C-alpha positions in Angstrom: -18.3 -31.4 0.6 -18.3 -31.5 4.4 -21.4 -31.6 6.5 -22.5 -31.2 10.1 -24.5 -33.5 12.3 -26.2 -33.4 15.7 -26.3 -36.4 18.0 -28.4 -36.6 21.2 -31.9 -37.0 22.6 -34.6 -36.5 20.1 -36.3 -33.6 22.0 -33.0 -31.7 22.0 -32.0 -32.1 18.4 -35.0 -32.4 16.1 -35.1 -28.6 15.4 -31.6 -28.8 13.8 -33.0 -30.6 10.8 -34.8 -27.4 9.9 -31.5 -25.7 9.3 -30.1 -28.5 7.2 -28.1 -30.5 9.7 -28.2 -34.2 9.8 -29.8 -35.4 13.1 -29.1 -38.7 14.8 -31.5 -39.1 17.8 -30.4 -41.7 20.4 -31.3 -42.4 23.9 -28.4 -44.6 25.2 -24.6 -44.4 25.2 -24.0 -47.5 23.0 -26.2 -46.1 20.2 -24.5 -42.7 20.4 -21.0 -44.2 20.3 -22.0 -46.3 17.3 -23.4 -43.3 15.5 -20.4 -41.0 16.2 -17.9 -43.7 15.1 -19.9 -44.3 11.8 -20.4 -40.6 10.9 -16.8 -39.6 11.8 -15.7 -41.8 8.9 -17.9 -40.0 6.5 -17.5 -36.3 5.3 -18.8 -34.9 8.6 -16.6 -31.9 9.7 -18.6 -31.0 12.9 -20.6 -33.3 15.2 -22.7 -31.5 17.8 -23.5 -33.7 20.8 -25.9 -32.7 23.6 -24.1 -32.2 26.9 -26.2 -34.8 28.6 -25.3 -37.5 26.0 -21.7 -36.4 26.1 -21.5 -37.2 29.8 -22.3 -40.8 28.9 -19.8 -41.2 26.2 -16.8 -39.2 27.3 -14.2 -41.8 26.3 -15.5 -41.9 22.7 -15.5 -38.1 22.5 -12.0 -37.9 23.9 -10.8 -40.3 21.2 -11.4 -37.6 18.6 -9.9 -34.8 20.5 -6.5 -34.9 18.8 -8.0 -35.4 15.3 -8.4 -32.5 12.9 -11.9 -33.8 11.8 -14.5 -34.2 13.0 -14.7 -31.4 15.6 -17.0 -32.5 18.4 -18.8 -29.6 20.0 -21.1 -30.0 23.0 -24.4 -28.2 23.0 -27.0 -27.8 25.7 -30.2 -29.9 25.5 -33.7 -29.5 26.7 -32.6 -30.5 30.2 -30.5 -27.3 30.4 -27.0 -26.1 30.1 -24.4 -27.8 32.3 -21.6 -25.5 31.1 -19.5 -28.4 29.7 -19.7 -27.1 26.2 -18.3 -23.7 27.1 -15.7 -25.4 29.3 -14.5 -27.6 26.5 -14.2 -24.7 24.0 -12.3 -22.7 26.6 -9.9 -25.6 27.2 -9.3 -26.0 23.5 -8.6 -22.3 23.0 -6.3 -22.3 26.1 -4.4 -25.2 24.6 -4.1 -23.6 21.2 -3.0 -20.1 22.3 -1.8 -20.6 25.8 -4.1 -18.2 27.5 -7.5 -18.1 29.2 -9.9 -16.4 26.8 -12.3 -15.2 29.5 -10.0 -14.1 32.3 -6.5 -13.9 30.9 -3.5 -15.5 32.7 -4.0 -15.6 36.4 
């Protein structure tokens, strides 16, 4: 059975444990990269990563972009929403269907 996990700053992710997600708090890029690499080899289908942490580990996240699993989804943290998560979903949908989901082809 597949599971979901959340990686990022403790203050941003601790609440996800209450809904049954595995949480992996980390404060630096090296630790986050190590965690993602390790759990990607397990039965984790979705890894949510805080936007602020994702900024620090873009190369690692991009290495999973063309893989079926795990899907890496950016989420806002306590520091606010940078818009990167929505931007990444939008790009993925555009790539899959060939159209901008918010504004149509322009």
